[in-house]
N, C-alpha and C positions, 0 to 999 in steps of 0.2 A: 773263952765264951762260956757263959754261965746259962745252963738249962736246967729246968725243973722236970725230971723224968717221972711219968705216971705209970705207963705200962709199956712194955715191949715184948713181943712174941715173935719167934721165928718158926717158919715151916719150910718145907722144901719141895720143889717140883722135880720129879725124877722120871726117867723113861724105864718102863718095865720091859720084860722080854719081848713083848709085841711091839716095842718102840712107841708105846702110848704113854703120855704124860700122866702121871698120878701124884698125889700129894701125900708126902711123908709128914704126918703132924708130929710137932713136938708136944710133949705130954702136959706142959705147963708153961706160963710166961717165964721169961728170963728174970734172974735175981737183979734187983737194982743196984748193981756194984760198979766199980771204976770201969770194968771193961764195957758194961752195957752203956754207961754215960759216954765213954769214948766213941762208941759205935754211933750213938745218936747224935753227938756233936759233929762227927764227920758227915753223916748223912745230911744234917741241917746246913753245914757250911757248903757242901758240894752242890746240893740242891739250889741254894740261893745263888750260886755262881753260874748256874746253867742259864744260858742266854735264850734258848728257844723254848718258850713256854706257851701253852695255850690255857685258856681259861673257860670255865663252864659253870653250869648249875645243874641240879638233880631234876630229873622229870618227876612229875607228881607221883607215878606209880613205881618209883624205883624201890626195888627190894633192898638194895644196899642202904639206901636213905632210911628205910624202915628199921633195918637191924642197927644202924648207927643211933637212930633216936632211942631205940629200946636200950641200948648200951649206956648212952648218956643220961637216960631216966632211971638207970639202976635196975632195969628190968631184964637185963641180959649181962652176963659177965664179959669182960674184954676178951677172954680166951675163947668163949663160945662165939662171940662176934667175928673174931679172926678165923675161926674154923669155917663158918659159913661163907665168909668172903673168900677165903682161899679156895673152897670148893667151886665157887661161882667164877672166880678168876681163872682157875684151871680149865673149866668148861669152855669158857669164852676164848681163852688163850690157844686152846688146842685147835681152834678153827682156822688159825693163821699159820702161813708158811714159816714164819719166823719164830715159831714156838721153840723154846729151848729150856734146858734144865737151868736151875738157879735156886737161890734162897730168897724165900718170901720173908720180907720184914714188915711188921706192923708196929708203929711207934706212936704213942700219945705222949706229948710233952708241952712245956710252955717255954717261950722265949719272949723276953721284953713284954710281958703281961699279955701276950697272945697265945691262945691254946691252939695246938696243931695236931693233926692226925696224919702221919706220913706213911704210905704204903707203897711197896715196889719189889721188883725182882732184881736181886743183886747177882751179877755174874761172878764166878769164881776162876781163879787162875792158879797154876801150878808154880811152885818156886822151889828153891833148895834152902836148907838150914843146916847149921853145924850143930851136932849133938854134944852132950857133956864129955863124951869119949872122943870128941874131935872126929867124928865120922859125918859123912854127908847123907841126909836123908831128904826125901821129897815131902812138901808140905803144900797145903791149899790155903789161899787167902781170899777174902772178899774184895773184889776190885770196884771199891765204891765210885772212884773217879769215872768209871766207865758205864755207870748205870744210865739207862735211858728209858727203862720202863718203870715209871714211878709217877705218883700222884700225891698232891698234898691238899688237905682241907683246912682252911682257916676256920677253925670251930668257933672262935669268938665272933667272927663276922657272920658266920653261917646262923648263929643262934640269936643274934641281936639285930641283924639286918636283913630281913627276908627279901628285900628288893635288890640286894646286891647280885651283880652278874659276874662275880670273879672270886667267890668264897672257894671255888675249887680250881686248882691249877695242876697242870701236868707237862711233863716233858715231851715235845712233839717227836723227838727221836730222829734217826737219820732218814735222809730222803728215800721215799719208796717203801719204807717199812710199815706205814700205816699205823704207827703206835698210838697216834691220837685217836684213830677210830676204835682201835682196841679198847683204850681206856674208857672212851666215851660209852661204848656198848657194855663193858664190864660194870661200870658204875651206874648205868642207865641214866646218862646225863646228856646234855646238849651244850652246844658252844654258847659261851656268853660274851665276855669282852673280847674282842679281837685287837690285841695290841698293834699287830702289824698295820691294820686299817687305820687305827687311831694316829699312828706315826705318819702315815701317808697324808691323812686329812690334815694334820699340824703343818706338814711341809707345803701342802697346797695353800693353806691359810697364810702361811708366811710369804710365799710367792705372791699371792693376790694382795696382801696388805702393802707389800712393796710396790706392786703395779699400780694400785688404786691411789696410793699416796704420791705417785709420780716422783719416786726417789731417783737421784742420779746414780750412776753406776757405783761410784765410790761409796755412797750412802747405802746402796743395796748390799754391797760386800760387807760393809760394816754392820749392818743390822743382821744379816744372815750369820756373820761370824759371832756375834753376841748370842744369837740363838744356838749355835753349835756349841759354843763354849759352855752354856748353861746346861744343855742336854748331855753332853759328854761328861761334865762334872757329876750330874745326877746318875748317869750309867755307872761310872767309875766307883762311886761310893755305895752303889746298890740302891739308891733311892729312885722314886718315880719322878716324871715329869709332872709338875704341877703348873697348869695353864696360868693360873693367878699369879704364881710366883714368877714364872717366865715374863709375864706381861710386866711386872714390876721392874724387871731388868731392862726393858726396852723403851725407846723413846716413842711418844705419842706422834701421831701424823699432824699436819699442819692445822686441821680443825680441832686438835686437842683430844682426838679419839685415841685411847690406848688399845693395844692389841687384844686384850680380853674382851672389851666392849665391842670391837670390830668382829671378833668371831661369833659373839652372841648375836649381834644385829644381822649378820650375814647368813645366819642359820647353819653354821658349821657344828656338826653333831660330835662334839669333843666332850669326853669325860673330864671331870675336875682334874683327875690325875691318872696316869697310866705308865706302865713300864716303857723306857725308851728303847729304840732300836737303832743300834750302831750304824747299820747299812743305811737306813733312811738319813740319819744325822750327817753322815759323810757327804751326802749329796747336796748339802747347804753350801759347802765350801770347795767341792771338788766336782769335776765331771769324770764319771767312771763308766766304763763299758768294756764288753769283751764280745768277740764273735768272729768268725771266719779267720782264725788264727792270730787276730789282733787282741791285744789287752791294753787299753788306754786310760790313763789317769793323770789328771793335771789339776792344778789350783784354778778356780773359776776367775780369779783376778787376772789370770794370763790371757783369758779370751779377749781378743781385740788388741792385745799388746804384743805378745810373742806367738800366739796361736790364732790362726784365722780360719774361719770355716766358710766355705762356698756352698750354699745350698742347691744351687743349679747343677754343678758338677759333682756334688757330694764328695768334696775333697777337703782335707785339713792341711793348712800349711804351718810348719813350725820353724820359727826363727830362734836359732840358738838351742842346739841339742844338747842334752847332758853329756859331759865328758866320756863317761864309760860307754854310751851309745855310739858317740862320734868315733871313739877308737875302733869299736867293733865294725862300724860301717866302713871305716877307712881300711881296715885289714881284710874286709870281705871283697872290697873293690879291687885290691890288688890280687 
């Protein structure tokens, strides 16, 4: 992976004797050497691979946005920009119960002609290393794969498309940690594109298109299978779902209306493109659910053939259980 590194600075959040978080500032930006490039390459790769992302835009009175503009206009150095940001991040972070020590990284770089600014808190872990004298000593390393307090600004989009609702992205983090709220407060930003909702709207549009087109069951399964295949391919290669491209993969209805035209005519508020959500896509070809000690998942093509649902009694009948389940049930019966 080839990246053009412009600026990288590290600071550190540490707890003082009173268990308060304080910032330990590095005195200057990192040298642009092989180690720095390796760090940014790993950050870029891991961030791209993170599935749970939120998107947002700056509020008009965002201090962070003001400092960013001053830096990009040459009115403020990158180092000064990171110091101001680190102070604000620490002040905001300290309000939350999940506040912890870590290494703050600010990286300005370019990938595939797109300028980015990535900022986040990297956790550290301890490990062992063998010294030249073949002794064992403790060492610390940045656990980049575990980072979940991180955001990235698409500077190219931010500076050329003021109507964009997605130039700012962030990792939503683990359930219950409110990392999304923290980053929005720190950056003084608000939620923009909601990719989860976009995926849900897309799935609803697919269902409605099949219903309005009065497709037979086999046709519905084939249609949804094509949608699932396209979406999964986009997700697997890190690309977004493009509604126009998806429509081109699908057959029109009997009136000759294609899927894109249908979504526009029926008023579905779909973006031209958005990140795919694997959980939503799975529901195109599978029935999935859990609760009350049950975890059920089966291909939608089996409904009405081997799996039957009675709404009045709320029961499911399965004909032909999987061999491993059948063996377990037989042992339990004896």
